[in-house]
C-alpha positions in Angstrom: 0.0 0.0 0.0 1.4 3.5 -1.0 2.1 5.6 2.1 1.2 9.4 1.8 4.6 11.0 2.7 4.6 14.8 3.4 7.6 16.8 3.5 8.6 19.7 6.1 8.3 22.3 3.3 5.0 20.9 2.3 3.5 21.0 5.7 4.9 24.7 6.0 3.0 25.6 2.8 -0.2 24.0 4.0 -0.3 25.8 7.4 0.5 29.0 5.7 -2.5 28.4 3.4 -4.8 27.5 6.0 -3.8 30.7 8.1 -4.9 33.0 5.1 -8.0 35.1 5.8 -10.1 33.5 3.2 -8.8 30.0 3.8 -11.9 29.0 5.3 -14.3 30.2 2.6 -11.9 28.4 0.0 -12.3 25.2 1.9 -16.0 25.4 1.9 -16.2 26.2 -1.8 -14.0 23.1 -2.2 -16.1 20.9 -0.3 -19.4 22.2 -2.0 -17.7 21.6 -5.3 -17.0 18.2 -4.4 -20.6 17.4 -3.3 -22.1 18.8 -6.4 -19.7 16.8 -8.7 -20.5 13.7 -6.9 -24.3 13.9 -7.2 -24.3 15.4 -10.9 -22.0 12.5 -11.8 -23.9 9.8 -10.1 -27.4 10.8 -11.5 -25.8 11.0 -15.0 -24.0 7.7 -14.5 -27.4 6.0 -13.4 -28.9 7.3 -16.6 -26.2 5.7 -18.9 -26.5 2.7 -16.9 -30.4 2.3 -17.4 -29.7 2.8 -21.4 -27.1 0.2 -21.2 -29.6 -2.2 -19.7 -32.2 -1.6 -22.3 -29.4 -2.3 -25.0 -28.6 -5.7 -23.0 -32.1 -6.7 -23.1 -32.2 -6.2 -26.9 -28.9 -7.9 -27.3 -29.9 -11.0 -25.4 -33.0 -11.3 -27.5 -31.2 -10.9 -30.9 -30.9 -14.0 -32.9 -28.7 -12.4 -35.6 -25.1 -12.9 -34.5 -23.7 -9.8 -36.1 -26.4 -7.6 -34.8 -25.7 -9.3 -31.4 -22.1 -8.5 -31.4 -22.7 -5.0 -32.4 -25.3 -4.5 -29.5 -22.7 -6.1 -27.2 -20.2 -3.4 -28.2 -22.7 -0.5 -27.8 -23.2 -1.9 -24.4 -19.6 -1.9 -23.5 -19.1 1.6 -24.9 -21.9 2.9 -22.7 -20.4 1.0 -19.9 -16.9 3.0 -20.5 -19.1 6.3 -21.0 -20.1 6.0 -17.4 -16.5 6.9 -16.4 -15.9 9.4 -18.9 -19.1 11.2 -17.8 -17.9 11.5 -14.3 -14.4 12.7 -15.5 -16.0 15.5 -17.7 -18.1 16.5 -14.7 -15.4 16.6 -12.2 -13.1 18.6 -14.7 -15.9 21.1 -15.2 -16.5 21.6 -11.5 -12.8 21.7 -10.8 -12.5 24.4 -13.4 -15.3 26.5 -12.2 -14.1 26.2 -8.6 -10.6 27.3 -9.7 -12.2 30.3 -11.5 -14.2 31.1 -8.3 -11.2 30.8 -6.0 -8.8 32.5 -8.3 -9.3 36.0 -6.8 -9.0 34.5 -3.3 -5.9 32.7 -4.2 -4.2 35.2 -6.1 -1.4 35.6 -3.7 1.6 33.3 -4.4 1.4 31.8 -0.8 -2.2 30.6 -1.4 -1.3 29.2 -4.7 1.6 27.2 -3.4 -0.4 26.1 -0.5 -3.3 24.8 -2.7 -0.8 23.1 -4.8 0.9 21.4 -1.8 -2.6 19.9 -0.7 -3.5 18.7 -4.3 0.1 17.2 -4.6 -0.3 15.2 -1.2 -3.9 14.0 -1.4 -4.1 13.5 -5.2 -0.5 12.7 -6.4 -0.2 9.6 -4.6 -3.2 7.7 -6.4 -2.7 9.7 -9.8 -0.1 7.3 -11.2 -2.0 4.1 -10.6 -5.3 5.7 -11.9 -3.3 6.7 -15.0 -1.9 3.1 -15.6 -5.6 1.8 -15.3 -7.0 4.2 -18.0 -4.1 3.5 -20.2 -4.7 -0.3 -19.9 -8.4 0.1 -20.2 -7.9 2.6 -23.4 -5.8 -0.1 -25.1 -8.0 -2.9 -24.5 -11.0 -0.7 -25.7 -9.1 0.3 -29.1 -8.0 -3.4 -29.6 -11.5 -4.8 -28.7 -10.4 -7.5 -26.2 -13.8 -8.3 -24.9 -17.3 -6.9 -24.6 -19.7 -6.7 -21.8 -21.6 -10.1 -21.7 -18.5 -12.0 -22.7 -17.3 -15.1 -20.6 -13.7 -14.3 -19.9 -10.9 -15.8 -18.1 -8.3 -13.5 -16.5 -4.5 -13.9 -16.6 -2.3 -14.1 -14.7 -5.0 -15.2 -12.0 -5.7 -18.8 -11.6 -9.5 -18.8 -10.8 -10.7 -15.6 -12.0 -13.3 -16.3 -14.7 -16.8 -15.2 -15.4 -19.2 -13.1 -17.3 -18.2 -9.3 -17.8 -21.0 -7.3 -16.3 -19.4 -4.0 -16.4 -16.0 -2.5 -18.0 -14.5 0.9 -17.5 -11.5 2.7 -18.2 -10.3 2.1 -14.7 -11.5 -1.6 -13.8 -13.5 -4.4 -14.9 -16.4 -6.1 -13.1 -16.9 -10.1 -13.4 -19.6 -12.4 -12.1 -18.5 -16.0 -11.8 -20.6 -19.1 -12.0 -21.0 -19.3 -8.4 -22.3 -15.8 -8.2 -19.2 -13.9 -6.9 -18.7 -10.5 -8.1 -15.0 -9.6 -8.9 -13.3 -6.2 -9.6 -10.2 -6.0 -11.2 -8.1 -3.2 -11.9 -7.2 -2.9 -15.7 -3.6 -2.6 -15.2 -3.5 -6.0 -13.4 -4.9 -7.8 -16.6 -2.1 -9.3 -18.6 -4.2 -11.6 -20.8 -8.0 -12.7 -21.6 -9.4 -15.8 -22.6 -12.7 -15.2 -24.4 -15.1 -17.9 -24.9 -17.1 -17.1 -28.0 -20.9 -16.8 -27.4 -20.2 -18.0 -23.7 -20.4 -21.6 -24.4 -18.2 -24.4 -25.1 -19.1 -26.8 -27.8 -18.5 -30.7 -27.5 -19.4 -33.7 -29.2 -19.6 -37.3 -28.4 -19.1 -40.2 -30.9 -20.5 -43.6 -30.2 -20.5 -46.8 -32.2 -23.6 -49.3 -32.6 -24.7 -52.3 -34.6 -28.5 -51.6 -33.8 -29.0 -48.1 -35.1 -32.7 -47.7 -33.9 -31.9 -49.2 -30.4 -28.7 -46.9 -30.2 -30.5 -43.9 -31.1 -33.4 -44.6 -28.6 -30.9 -45.4 -25.7 -29.0 -42.3 -26.5 -32.2 -40.0 -26.3 -33.1 -41.5 -22.9 -29.6 -40.6 -21.6 -29.8 -36.9 -23.2 -33.4 -36.4 -21.3 -31.6 -36.9 -18.1 -29.0 -34.3 -18.5 -29.9 -31.1 -16.9 -30.0 -28.0 -19.0 -30.0 -24.4 -18.2 -28.0 -20.9 -18.5 -25.2 -22.4 -16.1 -25.5 -26.1 -17.1 -26.1 -27.3 -20.6 -27.1 -24.1 -22.4 -29.6 -26.1 -24.8 -30.6 -29.8 -24.5 -28.3 -32.2 -26.3 -29.1 -33.5 -29.6 -28.2 -36.3 -32.1 -26.2 -34.5 -34.6 -25.5 -37.0 -37.2 -25.8 -40.7 -37.8 -23.3 -42.1 -40.3 -22.8 -45.7 -41.6 -19.3 -46.6 -40.6 -19.2 -50.1 -42.0 -21.7 -52.8 -43.1 -22.7 -53.5 -39.6 -21.6 -50.4 -37.7 -22.9 -47.1 -37.2 -21.3 -44.0 -35.8 -23.8 -41.5 -33.9 -22.5 -38.2 -32.9 -24.3 -36.3 -30.1 -23.5 -32.5 -29.8 -24.0 -30.4 -26.8 -23.2 -26.8 -25.4 -22.4 -26.1 -22.0 -21.3 -23.2 -19.9 -17.5 -22.8 -19.3 -16.6 -25.0 -16.4 -19.6 -27.3 -16.8 -17.8 -29.6 -19.5 -18.0 -32.4 -17.0 -21.6 -32.8 -17.7 -20.8 -34.1 -21.1 -17.1 -35.6 -20.6 -18.2 -37.6 -17.4 -21.7 -37.5 -16.6 -22.8 -38.4 -20.0 -20.1 -40.5 -21.1 -20.3 -42.6 -18.0 -24.2 -43.0 -18.3 -23.4 -44.4 -21.8 -20.8 -46.8 -20.5 -23.2 -47.9 -17.6 -25.7 -49.1 -20.2 -23.5 -52.0 -21.2 -21.8 -52.5 -17.7 -21.1 -56.2 -17.1 -21.6 -57.2 -20.8 -18.6 -58.7 -21.8 -19.4 -59.8 -25.3 -19.1 -57.0 -27.9 -22.0 -58.7 -30.0 -24.4 -58.2 -27.3 -23.4 -54.5 -26.3 -25.5 -51.7 -27.4 -22.2 -49.4 -27.6 -19.6 -51.4 -29.4 -16.7 -49.0 -28.3 -16.2 -46.6 -25.4 -17.6 -42.9 -26.3 -15.2 -40.5 -27.6 -15.8 -37.0 -26.1 -14.1 -34.1 -27.9 -14.5 -30.3 -28.4 -16.5 -29.4 -31.7 -16.1 -25.7 -32.2 -16.9 -25.2 -35.9 -14.6 -21.8 -36.1 -11.7 -23.8 -34.5 -12.0 -26.8 -36.6 -12.1 -24.3 -39.6 -8.9 -22.4 -38.4 -6.9 -25.6 -37.6 -7.7 -27.2 -41.0 -5.7 -24.2 -42.4 -3.0 -24.8 -40.0 -2.4 -28.3 -39.7 -0.7 -30.0 -42.8 -0.5 -33.8 -43.0 2.7 -35.1 -44.0 2.0 -36.9 -47.3 5.2 -38.8 -47.1 4.0 -40.7 -44.2 
């Protein structure tokens, strides 16, 4: 924690300022200005937040991905505008206050004393705030993430959740367990962004009896819980492909909230394995081989198809 250090000369300047005839009036004007700046910025910020909430409702209801992303960006800019409006209000009030006090503080002693007070009480935190503002501005320009995105913050181990608010100074995140986290922007070294806020996974199974395999899978699918923080949508059979003369491959697709992949990797896969538990002969099993669980993000598949090149010489 930064300590506020005041030199002997600064103390003398402050004491000399406070002994001036109009010092008490100047302090009252300063306190009144602070109160005015606080309430004006507070109510303006509330108005912007309500507008951002309206945008968020339209964003959640938008089915078109491009429009959804644009609304998310607008919501992010409105969130940042809250801090900008507050800064403008404070700057305007500070300027008006300075103009009011300038006749009173026209003497060199008063000006030096006021400067000393500002340096002591504001200078200690100014550097940290500027670093936050610089980091926040860079993230906005480079579009690291938007309000509503699910992110994981580096270098922290377990800091992850949905971005509820993003300002030039800090980022507010709500985790899956409901905790609210505030992070200074200068502390953010890297961000993992989950597209669409979901993880897409596929499970491949092999069966000899297509109808029986499909019916059994559907029963298991109906048992997996769905919801915003579980399976975002009920799992579904994506494709059924003839693998050989007497073998079929059935692919089941599902999307989970980040951190809930175990619903598919463990719960769903274990439920499939329990169907044939104790049956040793493959000819009597519904599912011939163990299920194969894998990530199945279509964009990732497309990117890796370009990146991975098979060795034709093998």
